[in-house]
N, C-alpha and C positions, 0 to 999 in steps of 0.2 A: 142559483138561487134567484127567485123572483124578487126584484127590488120593489118594495111598496113604500109609499109615503104614509105619514100619519093619517091623512084623510082616508086612504085606502084601508088601513088597519081598523078604523072605527066601524067599518061595515062588515068586517070579517067575523066569522063564527069561531074559527080555529086558526092557529098559526103553526107553521112548520118549526122544526128545531131551530133552524137558522133565524127565522123571524122572531121566535120567542126569545132567543138568546140576545138578539139586538134590542128587543123591547125591554128586557130585564137588565141589559147592560153587562152581560157576562159572556164568556166564550161558549161556543157550542159544546166543547169538551166538558166544561164545568157544568153546564146544564145537564148533559147526558149523565154525568157522575152523580147528579142529585135528583134524578128522575123520581126517586122514592119520596122526595119532599114536595114536589110540584105537581099540581093537578094535570093529568095528561090521559090520553087514550090512544089506542092503536087502531089503525084503519088501513087495510091493504098493505101491511108491512111497514107502514109509516107511523111515526110517533107524532101526534098532534096535541096542541095545547089549547084548550077552550079559552077564548079571550076573557069572558066573564069570570071564569075560574081563576085565571091569572090575576085579574084585578082584585078579586076577593082574597086570594091567597096573599098577595103583596100587602094588602091592607091589614090582614090578620098578623102577618109577620111584623109589620111596623108597630102595631098595637102591642104585641108581645114584648118587643124589644124596649118600647117606651115604658111599659109596666115594670120590666126587669130593671131598667135604669133607675126608676123611682124607688124600687125596693132596695137597690144597692145604695142609693143616696141616703135613705133612711138608716140603713145599717151602718154606713160610715159616720153619719152624724151621731148615732148612739155610741159608737166606739170612741168618738172624740169627746163626748161629754163626761 
């Protein structure tokens, strides 16, 4: 695996599985098991993850989870009243 630092990743267009896993804080196996959820493409037999796509996807995931937490909190408050 090519070891890249944060400054190097900022200039990249796409990341390998290993690099994307590090960037997301998950194992390579976990990332491969969830390819259907994460933006990626294939090139020459390799799986690559577009950096911009990962940023957008992570932001959307966080927004969805926040919205769900708010809905859950409202439901709990209604149940307690």
